[in-house]
N, C-alpha and C positions, 0 to 999 in steps of 0.2 A: 409917192413910196415912203414907207415907215422909216424914220431915222434909228439906224442900228448903232448900239453903244457895242463897239468891237471888243472892248475890254471884258463887259459883261458876257458877252457871247464866248469868249475864251474861257472865262470862269465856269461857265456851265458845261462847255466841252471837257474841262479838266475834272469837274466833278462826275462827269459821266464815266471817265475812265478810273478815277481813283476811288470814288464812292460806290458806283454802280457796276464796275467791273467790265465796262464796254472795252472793246479794242481801240487803240488809238488811230489806226490807218483807217477803220471805218468810220469813226467819229469825224475825222477831218474830211474824208471823201464826202459824206452825207452834207456836212455843213458847207463846204464848197459848192456843192450841186444846188444846194438851196438859196445860198447867197451868192450864186454867181454873178449878180448884177452889180456887186460891190465893185469899187475902183481898184485897179493893179496894185496900188500902194497899200490900201485897206486890207486886201487878201494877203498881201505878203507880210504885212504887220501881224495880222491874226495867226497865220501859220508859224512865223517865227516865234511869237510869245507862247502859243501853244506847245509847240514841239520843243522849245528851249527849256521852258517851265518843266516839262515832263522829262527831259532828258537830264536836267541838272539837279533834280529833286533832293538827292541825297547832300549835296553840297550847300544848296539853298537852306534846307532844314538846319544844318550844322551852323551856317552863318546868322540866320535868324536866332538860334538858340543863344548865340553869344551876347545878344542884347535884349532878350524878352526872359521875364520872370516865369512867365507860363510857356513850357516847352511845346514846340510845334505839334507833338504827338497828342497833346492835352487840349489842344485848340478846337472849337467847333469846325466842321469840314469846310463851311464857307469862309470863314476868317483864316483859317490855314490856307485854303486855295488864295485868297486875296493877297495874303502876306507872301506867299511863294512867287506870284506873279509880280508883285512889287519889287521883291528881291532880285528877281531875274532881270527886271528892267534897270535896275541900279547897278547890278553887277555886269551885265552882258549887253545891253543895248544903248551904246553910245549916242544913238539918234534921239534918244528920250531923255530930256533933263531929269535929274533926280527929284527935282521939286515937283515935277509933273507926275512922276511915277508915284510919290507919297500922297499928292492931292487926288488923284484918281482912285487910289486905293481907299482912301477914306471916303470919298463920294461913293464908291461902290459898297463899302460897308453900311453906309447911311441908307443907301437904297434897298439894300436887303435885309434891313430892319434891325441893324446892330448899331444904332446912333450912339448907344452908352460906350461903345468899343471905339469910337473914332479917335479919341485921344490916345489909346493905347496903339492902334495901328499906326498912327501919325509918328508917335513917339519912337516906336521900335525901327521903323523905316528910316526916320530921319538920323537916328544914332548909327543905323548901318551905313547910311550914306556918308556921314562924316567920317566913319572909322573903317571903310571899305579896304583902304591900303594897309591897315595894320592887323588885319585878321590873322591869328595863329593857326595854322594848320598843323596836324600831327607831323612828328618827324619821320622822314622817309627811311632814316637810317634806325630809329629805335622801333618803329612799329610800320612796317612796309604795308601790311594788310590795311590798317586803319587809314595811312595817307592815301593809298591809291583808291580805297572805296571812297573817300570824300572828295578828292582831288578831281576824280573822274566820275563820281556818282554811280557806282557800281556796287551792288550788294557785297558784303565781305565774302560770302561763301563762294561768289563766282570768281573774285580775285585769288582767294586760296586755291581753288579748283585749277586755274591757269598758271598759278606760280608753281604749284606741284608739278604739273604736267609740262609746262615750257619754260621755267625760271623767271626771274624778276625782270630782266631786260626786255624779254620778247612779250611778257604780260603788259608792260608799259606801252610797247608798240601797238598791241592789240587796243589796248584801252584809248591810246591817242587816235587810232585810227577810226574806232566807232564813233568818236566825237566830231570828226571832220564832216564839211558838208558833202554829201553823197550825190553825184550828178545823176541823173536819169539815165539809163542806158536804152538804147534802141537797137533792135536787129532790122537792118535794111534788107528786105525781101527781094528788092531790085537793086542792082547796082547801076542802074540807068542814071547817069550824071544829072539829066534834067530833075529827076525825083529829089536827088540830094539838094540840089541848087534852090528848088521852090522851098524845101525844107529850111534851108539856111537863111533864105530871104524872110520867110515868115517869122523865124525866131529873132533874127535882128530887130524886126519891128517891134517885137515883145521885150526887147532889150537882153535877148538870150545869146547863147553860143553854141556851136556844134563842132565836135572834133573827133577825128578817128580814134578807136581804141588801139592800144600798142599791141594787143594780143590777137585780135581777129579782124581781118579787113572789111567784113560787113557790121562791125559794132561800133556805134557812135555814142560819144558822151554828150549829154545836153545839160546846160547849165541857165538858170533862171528862166524856166519855162513857166508858162500858165497853165492853159487847158489843152492836154495831149489831144483830145478829140477833135479840137478846131485847127490843128496842123494839118496842112496839104499832104495827101496821100494816107491819112489814117483810114478814111472810109474805104478806100479802095484796096486795104491791106498792103500798101507798098512798106509799112514797116509795122513792128509790134514792140511793144515795150518788154524787155527781158534783161535780167543781169547777165553780165559776161560769165560769171562763174556757172550759170546755168547753161549757157551756149557751149562752154568748154567742156561740161559734163558729157553733153550730146556728142560733140566732136571726139571726145575721148574713146567712145565705143568703138568707132571705125564700122558704122552700119553697113553691111554687104547690100549689093544692088538686089532689089525685088524682095528684101526682107519682110517677114511678117513680124511686126513690132507690137508689143504689149507694154503699156504703161499703166502700172497698177495703182498708183497714188498720183494721178495726173495733174488734177488743178493747181495752179489756174491754167494749165495747158500749153505753156511756152515750149517745153521739151518736146511735147508730141508735135507740135506745129514744125519745130526745127527738124525732127526726124522725117516728117513727111516731106518737108522742103527738100531735104537731103536726098530722099528717094526719087523725087521729081527731077532733081538736078541730073541723077544717074540716068534715069530714063523716066521720061513723063508718063505718069499714071501707073508707075510700076510700084510692087510692094503695097502693104496697108499698114495703118497705125490704128490701135484701139485704145482710146484714152479713158481710163475708169476713175470713178470718183464716188464716195459714199453718198455725197450729198447732191440732191436733185437740182438745187439752185445752181451749185458750182458746174454741174454738167451741163445745164442749160446755157450758162455763161461761156462755157468752152466752145460748145456747139456753135453759138453766136459768133464768136471769133472766128472759128473755121470756116464758116459760111462767108464772113466778111472778107476773109483772104482767099476766097476760092478755093479751098483744098478739098478735094473729092476723095482722097485716099486716106482720110482719117475721119473717125467718127468718136463722138463722146457717149459713154454708157455708165448707167448708174450701178455700181458693183461695190460690195464691202470687201477690201483687200484681205481680210481675215476669212472670208466664206471661200471655200473650195470651188474650182471650176474644173470638173472632170474633161470637159470638152476641149479645154485648152492644155491639160497635161502633155508635156514633151512637144508642143507645137509651135511654139515661138522661136524665131531665128534670134530675136533680140528682146530682152525684158528689161524695162526701166523701173528701177525700184528706188525712187526718191521718196525714202520713207519718212513718217513723222518724227519729228525730233524736238529737242529743247528750244531751238531757233537763237541760240546763242550768236551766231554767226550774222544775223540781221538785225542785231539791237540798233544799229546806226539809223534803221529804217523803222523799224516798229519799236519805239523806245519804251513802251510799257512791258516788253516781254521780261526784261530784267527784274521788275517788281512782282511779276506773276508767277514766274518760274520757281520751283523749290527743289532742294536735292531729294526730296522724296518723290517728287513727281518725275525727275529724272529717272530714277530707279524703275519706275512704272513704265516710262517710255522705252527704256532699255528691253524691258521684256515684250513690249508690244511690237518693237522692231524686230526681234528674233522671230516672232510668230508670223510677221508678214515676209520676212525674208525666206523662211521654209516654204512658204506658198510660192512665192517669186521663183525660187530655184526648180520648183517642180514644173514650171511652165516653159523651161528653157529647153530646147531640143538638144540632143547630143551634138557637140560640136558648136552649139549657139553660144550667145554671150549675153551677159548681164551688167547692167550698169547699178552699183549701189552707192547712193550719194545722199547728203544731208546738207542742211544749211546751219550747221552748227560747228562750234569749236569745244570738242570734249572727246577725249581718247576713249572713253567708255562706250560711247555711242559710235564711234567712227573705228580708229584702228583696231580696237578689241573685236569689233564685229567682222572687219576684214579677216583677221586671223581665224575667227570662228568660223566664217564661210568656207575658209580652206580645210581646217581640221576637222570640223563637224560635219559638214555637207559635202566635202570633196570638191569644191570649185578651185579652178586653177587661175591664179592670178595672170593677168595681161599686161605687159609692159605698155605705160602710156607715151612712150617716147618716139612712137610712130604717128601718133595722132593729135599730140600736143605741141604748141609752139616752143621752139627751142629755148627761149629765155624761162620757161617754167620746169625744163627738165632738172632733176635731181637724183639723189640715191632713191629716194622713195618712189618716183615715177617709174623707174626701172622695175621696181617690185610690184608696181600695179596700183598705186594709189598716190594721191596729192592731198595735202591739207592747205588750203587757200586761206590767207590770214590778211586781215584789213590792215593797212598802213604798209605791210611788207609786199603785198600784192595788190594790183589794182581792181580789187574786187571785193564782193562781200566775204564773210568767213563761210567757207564751202568745202565739204569733203567729197572727193571723186574717187571711185575705185571701179576697175573692170574686171570680170571674170569670165572665164570660158568652162563650159561643161564637157567633160571628157567624151 
């Protein structure tokens, strides 16, 4: 079997994201599948170096610029990537000696045809290594935006957005929360103790852990997991991977027995599956769920998961949420509208979102959301309910639209206090909505609101 240079592999992965515009979660998934034969330590090192370098890129560039005559944004993409990887290892990976980080960076530069730059790469990284404890950051008091942007590697426009909407203290909490390690969350579809014990035993062998989530009794947090599909119970559908925020959103609806449910932007299908499971818990085989998405690939993936889990009361359908469907107007007891958004609440898991999203793109998304929500409301039958949710932290996309649904489309907010855990109750849950925030809540950044049609 060929010998793999893991650092070179990470460099190619980073270039795929930063130069070619690919999505980081897809890049890491594809590489992990291709090189699944690598040892556990190598896979862990690869994931940590890739995700960490991407996550801390703004700070890494700032630190490199302190010691380099050629600024990072003027470097060739390959050299820039090698420098960032070297800086990340020096600043954040205690298991890697600084000398090894420098030497490996030099070797990589040579291997990629930049022999003449090996002295430059070596000199900058060794200076960074010597002076890393003395790097001066912007003052938090004098320039909060610049400080928070560099310290937490967040584009300034996002820092300003949250500072205006939530204030400095909450903004810092959000930024802290997004940089923390995020456990994988499972929804156990069976509460059979044997299934959980088998899962626990398998995780211990991998060096991982599992514990129940404080909000929902069927939600479990996993740490240090390897390949999810190898865990006992995956093939039989005993569990599905789903964030707690997504579970809470479905629970918030209070789905009535025997409901006809339409999920208009369903991929990857977690909410549709939970809705189907809730209907089955109420009465086996009752109700139905139609899970729609515009992408044929995503719809096929959803149907595969529905089949794996043995769900017969949910089907996946290719449909553009902007296209009207006269046959469904006024027919759904429940509509799930988890609409496209800026994704600022899941930056902790999809680290490249913060570099790809722009204020201009957000303005376009706000308009798209309104067009989809108009369609969604038309499908709700009189007395029926609608979930409006997003995986972002932005009042323009969230609270403003909750207000718009009431004032423009006549939807009536439903208190979430009857359906959400008591520890999440607040002034806003009484009014029918909840903004979940990283660090403050043990979830992704996620917005949940429920409405009733008169």
